[in-house]
N, C-alpha and C positions, 0 to 999 in steps of 0.2 A: 550699876542699875540694878535695882531691885526686881526682883521676878513679878511683883504684883503690880508693878509700874508699865504701862503702854511702852513699846517700843517706836512708836509716833513720837516724832519728835514734838517736847511740852509744846512748844509755842503753834504748833498747826491746828488740833483741835479748836483753840481758844480764840481762832481770828475770828472779828466780826464780820457778818454776811454783809457784802455792800450791798447799792441800791441798784436794783434791776434796769438793767441799761434800756433804753427807747425801744432797741426792737425785739425786748424779751416781755414787754408790757402788755397786758389783755389785748386783742385783738391784731397787735403787730405778729409780723413776721412775712415768714415766704409765700404763703398757701393763704393769705386770709386780707383782706383791704382794712386799714385801720378804723379802729371802730367794730370791726364784725365781731358779732358775737353777743356782743354787752346791752344791745336792746332786746336781746331774747333769753336774756338771766332773767330770774326773780330778784328785784332789788334785796342785795345784800350778800347774795349767794356768791359764792367762789368762780372767777369768772375763768376760765380753763387758757392757758397761753397757747398759742399758735405754735407750732414745733418751727422753728427758726431760721432752719437749716435746708435750701435744698437740694434737691437730692442732685442736681448736676454739680454742686459743691462737695457733696458728698462723695460722689465717685471722683472727683479731683483728687480729695485729701487721702483716699483708700491708699493708693501704693504708697504713699510716705507714712502714714500711719500704722501700717504694717508693719512695717520696717524698723517700725522705735522700741526702744525696750520696754517690758512691759510694765516695770517697774513705777513709775510715775505715776500713769492711770491709776495703780492699784492703789499707791499709795491716797489719792486723788479722792477716789471710791470708799475707800477706808474710811480717812477723816470725815467725808459729806455724810455717812451714813451711820458711822458713831456719833455726829450731834445730830442729824435729826430723826434717825430711826432708832438705832440700838436703842438709847436710852427711855423709850416708848413699847418696847417688847417686854412683857411681864417675865420676873426670873425662873420659873420654871418654864417656859419655854427658851429664856434663853441656853438655860443645859443643856437641854435637847438639842439646839442648832451646834453646840459648840464640838468642835475637834471634826467637825466633815468640811470636805472644799468643795465649794460653790463656784463654778466658770461660769462666766457671764461673760457673753459672745455679742459682740455690737456688728453686726454682717455689714451691711454699708460703710464702716470706717474702717473696719479690718482690725479692732480692737476686741482685746479678749482680758479680762479681769480674773484674776482666783482669787477669792477670799474662804477666809476663815475666822472662825468665833473662837476665842478662851477667855474661860473664866476669869472676871474681873478687869480685864483687859478689851473688851468687846471685838470690833474686826480687824484685822491683820491680814497684809499679802499672805498667800498661802506658798508654802512651799513647793518649787518646781518637781521637785521629786515623790509630791503626795499623788497619788492619782484622786481627780475630780470624784466625789461622792453624786454629784447632779450637775448637769451642763445645761442653762440656759440660751437659748439663741433666738435673735428677733433683731428687727429694726430699730435704730436709735429713737426714731419718733415714737416706739412700740414702747420703748421703757419711758417715755418722756410721758405719753398719756397713763402709764400704768403707777408714775409716779405722783400726777395729779388725780386721781383717781378716777379719769374719766373713761376707765376699763377695767375691767374686773380681769384677774389672771383667767378664771375657768372659760370666758369669754375667748379671749385673745389664741389661749391654747385649743378648743376647737375651731376657730378659724384659721387655725395653722401659719398666726402670727407669731404665737410667742412657741418655739419649739422645747419641750425639756426632754434630755433624753439622763437615762440612770437610775437610783433607788427611786423607785415612785414611792414609797411610802415616807420618806423623808423632803421629795417634793410636794407631797400633801400636807405634812407637817410645815414646811413653808408656806405653801401657799395660804394654809389657815391663820398662821402668824402674820402675813400681809395683810389677812383680810382683818383679824381683830386688831391690826393697828391703824389700818385707815391710810389715807392719802398722805405721804412722804412729804409734799408740800401742794398743797393746795394754797393757790395765791388769793389772797382775800379780794372782792369787788372794786372797781373803783370806777366810777364815772366819766 
């Protein structure tokens, strides 16, 4: 394999995104009745998706998920972010983010994903031996809202819903990049 090619399997980034299952459609989910929120949205505006996992299920899954190997969730996160986020990051910001390990902890599921960016190859799982430059810690629902642009990183940080530890200059640079790119996934409004 040449050094310029990503180490992700060649078929993984090209997988078509499947249609949303019914429980992930706008207004559906564990915390809102069907159709909730759709009437309050302006016509044509993105309709935020409710977090589909009840807290009791997350609590039940945590002991199992925290024992699983880290690599599969890291590969999945890399594939998703390389498809939806990394191409939208400008070249200068990509260079600035390269070579630094970001550790993303999902507290309610007991998951930890370590990512590193490489020039020309995008995001990849970070080697376990490399120390994290920045650690982000939050519940899955907080990341879900962040992905959709429902909350901005500053608000989540000041509410202590999102905890950042490590290099604050790099954290600010990452936050500014997230702000510049905008929501990673904002579903289109549906009637």
